[in-house]
N, C-alpha and C positions, 0 to 999 in steps of 0.2 A: 528947333533941327527940323524941318521939314519931311517927312516920310512918306509923304502920300505918291510923290512921284520921282524915284529913284532913277539913276541913269539908265538902268537896266530892265525898268519896270517894262514890261508889254502890255500895254493897254488893250483892252478889249471889253466888248460888253458881257456881262455874266451876270444871269437870276441868283444871286446867292441865296436866294429861299430856297432854290432846287438841289443845294449842295447837301451832301450827307456828312455833318460835322461828325469829327471824331471821337469817344467818350474816353473816358479817363482811362480805363484797362489795355484798351488798345495801345494808347500812347506809353502807358506804362511799357508796356511788353515792347514796344517799338525802341525806348530808350534804353531798356534791358540790353536787346540786341545790340545798340550802338557800344554801349559799357563793353560788352563782349568784343566787337570790333578794335575800339581804341586799346583795350587790355593785352590783345594778341600783336598789337603792333608794339605796346611796352614790352611785353617779353620779347619778341623779336629783336628788339634794341638792347636791352638787358643782356641776351645773349651775344649779340653783336660784339658788345663791350667785354663780356667774358674773353669771347675768342681773340680779343685785342691785347688783352692783358696776357693771355696764357701764350701767346706768340710773340708779343714783344717784350716779356720779362718785364714790363713797367706797372707792375701793381702799384708802385706809389702814385699814379695818378687818382686814384680813389681819396687819397687823403689831401690831393690837392684842395686849396681853399677854393678853386672855381669849379670843383667838378659838381657839386651837387648844385651851384647856381643852373648851371651848364644842362644837366640830367634833368632838370625839373623845368628849367625853360623848352626844352625840347617837347618835352610832355604836353605843357600848355600850349605852344605853337602847334602843336599836333590836333588837340584836342579843338581848340580855336579855328584852325585853318579846315579840319574835317567838316564840322559843323555849318562855319558861315558859307564855304564854298560849293558845300552839296546841296544847300538850301537853298541859296540863289542860282542855282545850276537849270538849265532846262526841267531835269528831271523832278525839281523841288523838294526833294526830299534826300535824308540822308540814307543809308543803306539800310538800317533798322526799320525806317518808316518803310521803304520801297518794297522790304519783305513784307510788311502788314499792310501793303496798298495804301499807304497815306499820303499825304503833300501838304506841304506850308505853303498858302497864299496870302497877298493881302485882302483886307475886307471888301476889295473890290473883285476879288476872284484871280488875282493878277501874278504872275510870277514875282519872287521877291528881288527886288534889289540887292547888290552888296551890302549898300547903307542901310536899308532894314533890317536885312540877315544880321548884320553886325549889331545892331540896336538891339534886336531880339534877343540876341546871345547875352549882351550885357544885362538886358532886363531880367534873363533867367537867371543870372547869378545872384540878381537882387531879390528874387524870389526865393530862392535857396538860402540867401542870408537872413531872412525871416521866418527860419524855421520851418520853410517850405509851405509855409501858409498860400502862398501865393500858387502852389498846383492845387492845394486842396481845394480853392475856389471853384476849379474847374467844371465840376458835374454840375455847379449852378446857375451859371451863365447861360443866357439865352443862346449862344452860339457855341457853346461848351470851351469857351476860351480861358485859358490859365491868364494870371496877372500879368506875365510877359506877353501875351498874346492880346492883351487890352492895352498895354501900354505902347507894345510896337505898333499894333493895327495890323495884326495877324491872325487867320483860321488855320486849322489842321482838319483836313477834309479826308474822307475815304474816296478813291477813285469810283469809276461806274461800275468795274468788276469788283468791288469789294464791300459786298453788301454784307459778306460775312467775312470773317479773318481767316486769313490764309491757311489752310491746313500744314503746308509744308511749314510756314514762319512757327505754328505753334509746336508744331513735334520738335523745329530747330530749337526753340524756348525750354522745351521739356528737357530735351537732351543736355543742353548746356547747363539749366539748372542742377541736373544731376552731375556732370562734369566738374562743377565748381570746387565741392567737395573733395574731389578724387585727385583734380588735378594740385588743390591747395595740400592734401596729405604728401602727392609725389612730389610736389617742392620741396617742401620740408625735409621728407625723405631724401630727397635725392640730393640734396645740397652738399652733403659731405663726399658723393660720388662726383661731382661738379669740381670741388676743390681738391681733391686726390687726382682727377684727370688732369688737371692745371699743371700741379707738382711735377706728374708724371713727365707731359709736355716737356716743361722746364728742365726736368733730369735728363732726357733724352737728348735733347738738345746741348748740355753740356759734355753728356757721353760723346755726341758725334763733334764736336768740337776737340775735345780728347784725343779720339780716335783720328782726327784729321791731323793733330798736331803729332803724335806719336809715329804717323808714315811719314812726315816730313823728317823728323829726327833721325828715322829708321836709315832713311834713303841718304841722308847728310853722312851718317855713321858709316856705311857702306863706301862711300864715295871718298872719305876725308880720316876714315880712321879715328874719328874722336865725337864728342858730343859736343854740339853746338852751344857756345853761351846763351844764345837766346833766338828764336825762332825766326827773328829777322836775318839771322845770318844760315840760316837753313836756304835762303832764296824761294822761298815759298811764302804767299800771302794766305794766311788763313781766314776762312769765312768764320769770323769770331760771331758767335749769338749773343744777342741783347742779353742773354740771362747771363752771361760770363761775363766776369770783370776782369781777372786775368790769367795768364799762363806762363808759369815758370819751369825752369828746367833745371834739376839738379847736376850740377857738373860733375859730381864724384860716383854716382851710381846712375845715371842717367833719367832717373824719374822723373815725370812730367806733372804739375799739380794745376788742376784748372781750378780757379776759383769762382764760387757763384756770387752775381749781382747782390746787393744789399736790398733788391727790388721784388726779389721772389718770394715764393711762399716761405712762410716761416720756417719750415721744416728742413730746408737747404740754404736758407740766407747767410750770405758771406761764411758758408762752409767750403769745403774741397772735395775734390774727387783726385785720387793720385792713381796714376799708369806705371807703373813699374814693368821694367824691362827683363827678358830674360835671354841672352845669349846661347844659340844653341850649337852643337857641333859642326854644323853648318854653314854657320854664321847666319843663319836667319834668327831675326828677331820676333819674340812673343810677347803681348803684353797682358798684364793681370789689371784691371779695375779694382780699386777698392777706397775707402774711404776710411778716417781715423775719428772724423767728428759728425759722419751724419749717420743718424741711426738706421738699423738695418730695414726697418720699415717703408723708410722712404727710398731707399737703394733698388736701382733695377736689377733684376736678377743677374746681368751681366757683371754686376760688380759686388755680389755677396761673396 
C-alpha cells in the first residue's frame, strides 16, 4: 500500500528539520483531551437512549440481541470517524491536538490524505495491542515518532505559536482531571435518580391515559345514561401511551383499569391503575385514582 501521496495530500516543499516535533507528554495530554471529547459524546448518546426509553416505554430494547452490537458499533464509528476525518482535515489535528497546538503531517510536512490518516489509526491500534510499547518508543526516536507514526510515515509537530504548551489547554486538562472522579461518583449516585425519573414519566403517562379515558366515559354516561362497554363505544379515540397495554371498563361500577405494558420499569410492569367514579347529586362525576398491585412508593401523589 503506497501511503506516500494519497489523493488528498497537499504536496509542498517543507524543511522538516525546522519543525518542532511534539514530545511524549504534550501528545499524551492531547490524547487525554480527545478521550474527554469522545467520552462526552458517548454520555450524550447514553442520555439520548435513556430519554427514548423513558418516553417510548420500550425498555425491552436494552435486552434486544442487536442492541449491544449497535451501541458499540456507534461508539467505534464515532471514534474512527472523529480521528481520521479531523487528522486529514485542513487543520491536521483532532480537537485535543488543536488545544495543545499540535498538527499531524506526513514525513514531508504535508497534510495527511484520508488513506494515510486511516492507516495511522490502524497502526495505532496495533501499537496499543502490543501493550502500548509502540507509544513508549516515541521519546527515543529522532523525530519523536511513535510506532504508528513510523509505520504510517507521519510526524506530530507543534505549530509556530506552540513553543510552549497552551495555558488554557493545561488548565482544561487539570480541571477535567479533577472532574473525572467527581463525575464518576455523581453518575453512580445519580443512577437511581434517573431510574426513578423514568418510572415517574411512565407512571404519569399511564395517569394521563386514564384521565382521558375517564373523561370519555363521563361524557358518554351523561349523554346515554349508561357506562360504555368499551372506549370505542364512546366515540372518542384515546391517545394511548406506549406505556399502556390496555384500558378496561367495568360495566357494574364504571371503574376504568389501565394496565401498564410489560416493557416499562419493573415496579409498574404489567400492573394496574384503577380510576373509580363517584356520582354526585348534581350528576357530576369525580374520579379517584388508586392501585391494588402497585407499591405506594411507585404511585404518584394523586393516586395514593
